[in-house]
C-alpha positions in Angstrom: 0.0 0.0 0.0 2.3 2.7 -1.3 0.6 6.1 -1.4 2.3 9.2 -2.8 1.9 12.2 -0.5 1.7 15.5 -2.4 2.7 18.8 -0.8 -0.7 20.3 -0.3 -0.7 23.8 1.2 -3.7 25.3 3.0 -4.4 29.0 3.1 -2.9 29.3 6.6 0.4 28.0 5.3 0.0 24.4 6.6 1.5 21.6 4.4 0.6 17.9 4.4 1.3 16.7 8.0 1.8 13.0 7.4 4.5 11.0 5.7 4.2 9.2 2.4 2.7 5.8 2.8 5.6 3.7 1.6 7.5 0.6 2.8 9.4 2.7 5.2 6.2 4.0 6.7 4.9 0.5 7.4 8.2 -0.8 8.8 8.5 2.1 11.2 4.8 1.8 12.1 5.2 -1.9 13.1 8.4 -1.3 15.0 7.0 1.7 16.9 4.0 -0.4 17.8 6.2 -3.1 19.3 8.2 -0.5 21.2 5.0 1.0 22.6 4.0 -2.4 23.9 7.4 -3.3 25.4 8.2 0.1 26.9 4.9 0.3 28.7 5.3 -3.1 30.2 8.9 -2.4 31.1 8.1 0.9 33.0 4.9 -0.5 34.7 6.3 -3.9 35.7 10.1 -4.2 35.5 10.9 -0.6 36.7 8.0 -0.8 39.1 6.2 2.4 38.3 2.8 0.6 38.2 0.0 1.2 35.7 -1.2 4.5 37.2 2.1 6.3 37.2 3.1 4.9 33.8 -0.3 6.0 32.4 0.1 9.5 33.7 3.7 9.9 32.4 2.9 8.6 29.0 -0.2 10.8 28.7 1.7 13.9 29.7 4.4 13.1 27.1 1.8 12.5 24.4 0.1 15.8 25.1 3.5 17.6 24.9 4.5 15.8 21.7 1.1 16.6 20.0 1.4 20.3 20.9 4.8 20.3 19.1 3.3 18.4 16.2 0.4 20.7 15.8 2.7 23.7 15.8 4.7 22.4 12.9 3.7 23.6 9.4 4.7 20.5 7.5 5.6 16.9 8.0 8.5 16.6 10.4 9.6 13.0 10.8 11.1 13.0 14.3 8.1 14.6 16.0 5.5 12.7 13.9 6.9 9.3 14.8 7.5 10.3 18.4 3.7 11.0 18.5 3.0 7.6 16.9 5.0 5.7 19.5 3.4 7.6 22.4 -0.1 7.1 20.9 0.7 3.4 20.7 1.5 3.3 24.4 -1.5 5.4 25.5 -3.9 3.5 23.2 -2.7 0.2 24.7 -3.1 1.6 28.2 -6.7 2.7 27.4 -7.6 -0.8 26.5 -5.8 -2.3 29.4 -7.6 0.1 31.8 -11.0 -1.0 30.5 -10.0 -4.7 30.6 -7.8 -5.0 33.8 -9.3 -2.2 36.0 -12.9 -2.0 34.9 -13.3 -5.6 34.0 -14.8 -4.9 30.6 -14.8 -8.0 28.4 -12.6 -7.8 25.3 -15.4 -8.5 22.9 -17.3 -5.6 24.4 -14.4 -3.2 24.3 -13.6 -4.2 20.8 -17.2 -3.4 19.7 -17.1 -0.1 21.6 -13.8 1.1 20.0 -15.0 0.0 16.6 -18.1 2.1 17.0 -16.0 5.1 18.2 -13.7 4.7 15.2 -16.7 4.7 12.9 -18.0 7.8 14.6 -14.7 9.6 14.2 -14.6 8.8 10.5 -18.2 9.8 10.0 -17.8 13.2 11.7 -14.4 13.7 9.9 -16.0 13.0 6.5 -19.1 15.1 7.2 -16.9 18.1 8.2 -14.1 17.7 5.5 -15.7 15.6 2.7 -12.5 13.6 2.6 -10.6 11.0 4.6 -7.6 11.2 2.3 -4.3 10.7 4.1 -2.6 13.3 1.8 -5.0 16.0 2.9 -3.9 16.5 6.5 -3.1 20.2 6.0 -5.3 22.1 8.4 -5.5 22.0 12.2 -9.0 20.5 12.2 -8.1 17.7 9.8 -5.1 16.9 11.8 -7.2 16.8 15.0 -9.5 14.2 13.3 -6.4 12.3 12.1 -4.9 11.9 15.5 -8.2 11.1 17.1 -8.5 8.3 14.5 -5.0 7.1 15.1 -5.5 6.9 18.9 -8.8 5.0 18.4 -7.2 2.5 15.9 -4.5 1.7 18.5 -7.1 1.1 21.2 -9.2 -1.0 18.8 -6.2 -2.9 17.5 -5.2 -3.8 21.1 -8.7 -4.9 22.1 -9.4 -6.8 18.8 -5.9 -8.4 18.8 -6.1 -9.6 22.5 -9.7 -10.8 21.9 -8.7 -12.8 18.8 -5.6 -14.4 20.4 -7.5 -15.2 23.6 -10.7 -16.4 22.1 -8.9 -18.5 19.5 -5.9 -19.4 21.8 -3.6 -18.4 19.0 -0.4 -17.6 21.0 2.1 -15.0 19.8 3.6 -17.2 17.0 0.3 -18.0 15.4 -0.8 -14.4 16.1 2.2 -13.1 14.1 1.3 -15.3 11.2 -2.4 -14.5 11.3 -2.1 -10.7 11.5 0.7 -10.6 9.0 -1.4 -12.7 6.7 -4.3 -10.3 7.1 -2.1 -7.3 6.3 -0.9 -9.2 3.2 -4.4 -9.9 2.1 -5.3 -6.2 2.6 -2.3 -5.2 0.4 -3.5 -7.7 -2.3 -7.0 -6.2 -2.1 -5.5 -2.7 -2.6 -3.5 -3.9 -5.6 -6.7 -5.4 -7.1 -8.4 -2.0 -6.9 -9.9 -1.8 -3.4 -10.2 1.7 -2.0 -7.0 3.3 -0.9 -8.4 5.0 2.2 -10.3 1.8 3.3 -7.3 -0.5 2.9 -5.0 2.0 4.6 -7.0 2.1 7.8 -7.6 -1.6 7.9 -3.9 -2.2 7.6 -3.3 0.5 10.2 -5.5 -1.3 12.7 -3.9 -4.7 12.0 -0.4 -3.4 12.6 -1.2 -3.0 16.3 -1.8 -6.7 17.1 1.0 -7.7 14.7 3.5 -5.5 16.5 2.3 -6.9 19.9 2.7 -10.5 18.6 6.2 -9.7 17.3 7.1 -8.1 20.6 5.9 -11.1 22.6 7.8 -13.4 20.2 11.0 -11.6 21.0 10.6 -11.1 24.7 8.9 -14.3 25.9 11.0 -17.1 27.5 12.2 -19.9 25.3 10.2 -22.5 27.1 7.1 -20.5 26.1 8.2 -20.4 22.4 9.8 -17.0 22.4 13.4 -15.8 21.8 13.9 -14.5 25.4 15.5 -11.2 24.4 13.6 -9.3 27.1 11.7 -6.0 26.9 14.8 -3.8 27.2 16.9 -5.5 24.5 13.9 -5.7 22.1 13.1 -2.0 22.6 16.7 -1.0 22.0 16.9 -3.2 18.9 13.7 -1.8 17.4 14.6 1.8 18.4 17.9 1.5 16.5 16.1 0.5 13.3 13.5 3.3 13.8 16.2 5.9 14.3 18.0 4.9 11.1 14.8 5.2 9.0 13.6 8.4 10.7 16.9 10.1 10.3 16.9 9.2 6.6 13.4 10.6 6.3 14.4 13.7 8.2 17.3 14.3 5.9 15.2 13.7 2.7 12.4 16.0 3.9 14.9 18.6 5.0 16.5 18.8 1.5 13.6 18.2 -0.8 10.3 18.5 1.0 7.5 15.9 1.1 6.6 15.7 -2.6 10.1 15.6 -3.9 11.3 12.8 -1.6 9.0 10.4 -3.4 10.3 11.2 -6.9 13.8 12.4 -6.4 16.8 10.1 -7.2 17.9 9.7 -3.6 14.4 9.0 -2.2 12.8 7.0 -5.0 10.5 4.0 -4.3 13.3 1.5 -5.1 15.6 3.0 -2.5 12.8 3.3 0.0 12.1 -0.4 -0.4 15.8 -1.2 0.0 16.2 0.8 3.2 13.0 -0.6 4.7 13.9 -4.1 3.7 17.5 -3.9 5.0 16.4 -2.5 8.4 13.6 -5.1 8.8 16.1 -7.9 7.9 18.7 -6.5 10.3 16.2 -6.6 13.1 15.3 -10.2 12.3 19.0 -11.3 12.0 20.0 -9.4 15.2 17.1 -10.8 17.1 17.8 -14.4 16.3 21.5 -13.9 16.7 21.2 -12.4 20.2 18.8 -15.2 21.1 21.3 -17.8 20.1 24.2 -16.0 21.9 22.1 -15.8 25.1 21.1 -19.4 24.8 24.7 -20.6 24.5 26.4 -18.1 26.9 28.4 -19.8 29.7 26.6 -19.6 33.0 23.1 -19.5 31.4 21.0 -21.9 33.4 18.3 -24.0 31.8 14.8 -23.0 32.7 14.2 -26.1 34.8 17.3 -25.4 36.9 16.4 -21.8 37.3 13.1 -22.8 38.7 14.8 -24.4 41.6 16.9 -21.4 42.5 15.8 -18.7 44.9 16.6 -15.1 45.5 19.6 -14.1 47.5 19.0 -14.8 51.1 15.9 -17.1 50.4 15.7 -20.6 51.8 16.8 -23.2 49.2 16.1 -26.2 51.4 12.3 -26.0 51.4 11.0 -28.3 48.6 8.2 -27.1 46.5 5.6 -29.9 46.2 4.3 -30.0 42.6 1.3 -32.0 41.5 0.7 -33.2 37.9 -2.8 -32.3 36.5 -3.1 -33.1 32.8 -6.4 -31.2 32.7 -4.5 -27.9 32.5 -2.4 -26.8 29.6 -0.5 -24.1 31.4 2.6 -26.3 31.7 5.3 -26.2 34.3 4.5 -23.6 36.9 7.3 -24.5 39.3 9.3 -21.3 38.7 6.3 -19.3 40.0 5.8 -21.8 42.9 9.5 -21.4 43.9 8.9 -17.6 44.3 5.7 -18.2 46.2 7.6 -20.6 48.5 10.1 -17.9 49.3 7.2 -15.5 50.1 5.6 -18.1 52.3 8.8 -18.6 54.2 9.1 -14.8 54.9 5.5 -14.6 56.0 5.9 -17.5 58.3 8.9 -15.7 59.9 6.7 -12.6 60.1 9.0 -10.7 57.7 6.1 -9.1 55.9 8.3 -6.3 54.4 10.6 -9.0 52.8 7.6 -10.9 51.6 6.3 -7.7 50.0 9.6 -7.2 48.2 9.9 -10.8 47.1 6.3 -10.9 45.7 7.3 -8.2 43.3 9.4 -10.9 41.5 6.4 -13.0 41.2 4.4 -10.1 39.6 7.1 -9.4 37.1 7.6 -13.1 36.2 3.9 -13.7 35.8 3.3 -10.6 33.7 6.3 -11.4 31.5 5.0 -14.9 30.9 1.4 -13.8 30.2 1.6 -13.9 26.4 3.0 -17.4 26.4 0.8 -18.9 29.2 -2.6 -17.3 28.7 -3.3 -18.8 25.2 -2.6 -22.3 26.5 -5.5 -22.2 29.0 -7.2 -18.8 29.4 -9.6 -20.0 32.1 -7.0 -21.4 34.4 -4.6 -18.5 33.7 -7.3 -16.1 34.9 -7.9 -18.1 38.1 -4.1 -18.1 38.9 -4.0 -14.4 38.0 -6.8 -13.6 40.4 -5.0 -15.4 43.2 -1.8 -13.5 42.5 -3.7 -10.2 42.5 -5.4 -11.1 45.8 -2.0 -12.0 47.3 -0.5 -8.7 46.1 -3.4 -6.7 47.5 -3.0 -8.3 51.0 0.8 -8.0 51.1 0.7 -4.4 49.9 -2.1 -3.3 52.3 -1.4 -0.3 54.5 -1.4 -2.5 57.6 -0.9 -6.1 56.6 -1.4 -8.9 59.1 0.5 -12.1 59.2 -2.6 -14.2 59.3 -4.2 -12.6 56.3 -0.9 -12.8 54.3 -0.4 -16.4 55.3 -3.9 -17.3 54.1 -3.6 -15.5 50.8 -0.2 -17.1 50.1 -1.4 -20.6 51.0 -4.4 -20.2 48.7 -2.1 -19.1 45.9 0.3 -22.0 46.4 -2.6 -24.4 46.4 -3.9 -23.0 43.1 -0.4 -23.2 41.5 -0.1 -26.8 42.6 -3.5 -27.7 41.3 -3.0 -26.2 37.9 0.6 -27.2 37.4 0.8 -29.2 34.2 4.4 -30.3 34.2 
């Protein structure tokens, strides 16, 4: 879906405010979507800021970036793509707020965001008589554009999560499914389907595709991922984005938007080459780093790591594991090992230490969500609810040993019951 963006100038001096829809556009879009997913998870879980603080920070950054974007008079690659990354994060957080905090089912939130997106398009078209991507050359049109972008990210998150959970796809099958749907959309475009329609369909689909790719790179190898982790994945994708955005910035700076599509240094062939090389570099680097990590001296197999404990934790207390073939969650011993440490601390009335150690459980469980949840969504939710209950008790303003012991015991029982090793 390559669309030439002409330099349209409005009476107020505004030029077209979006990039040409080329191969570079789609590669940056998918990579920025993945960064949005991994950075949000890293800040909220690994850094420990929590959802509320992370949401507030990302929303403030988005508002600031959009103010700068609206004050520009033409397409400026660095600020445009910064806005896209931040919109990706905030759009994901909106869906997560509805799902995790308010408990809205994914099928309902998907329907709500679909209706909202349709409403944005309807009002946009009624006011401007066009939804053309090349016509973002007035403040009002740009307002409609970013409202649509934010809604597509929220819709893509909800629809993608709903599809993978309802169909138990997992991130590998999710990558193939959403990548295939985008390919089908491109084929439809080449066969004569509407340019505007196919663009927005593909734009929505890049969100779940980016999330699936992010999970594929960050998930543990025993869950089918490459085990790069959120930080390495984010840095890898950010490097590729920077290369492409710097090139875009240089081309726009010399030639302007229209010329960069026709000029000898920014022609379609070179655009495809740059986009392809960067995408290939990400794939090669990702698999290479995964192999290096897997063969590095001192790297413990997952099964052995499950038997280790944090510094200062008791290693002598065995963790009784039961085999229950009715669950597909797989080996939960690494989570049970952490819970055993928490249980030991609660027993010795070290509630502060238990509160600190349970953070490791929260991080490990959240990091494994994309790999575990599709295996058995019902059982996963039951364990997740027990973990949340334990976190709530241990993080209470005035926790009691009895309440903490009861919550941790219930959690351990649930893990043992659903362990499918």
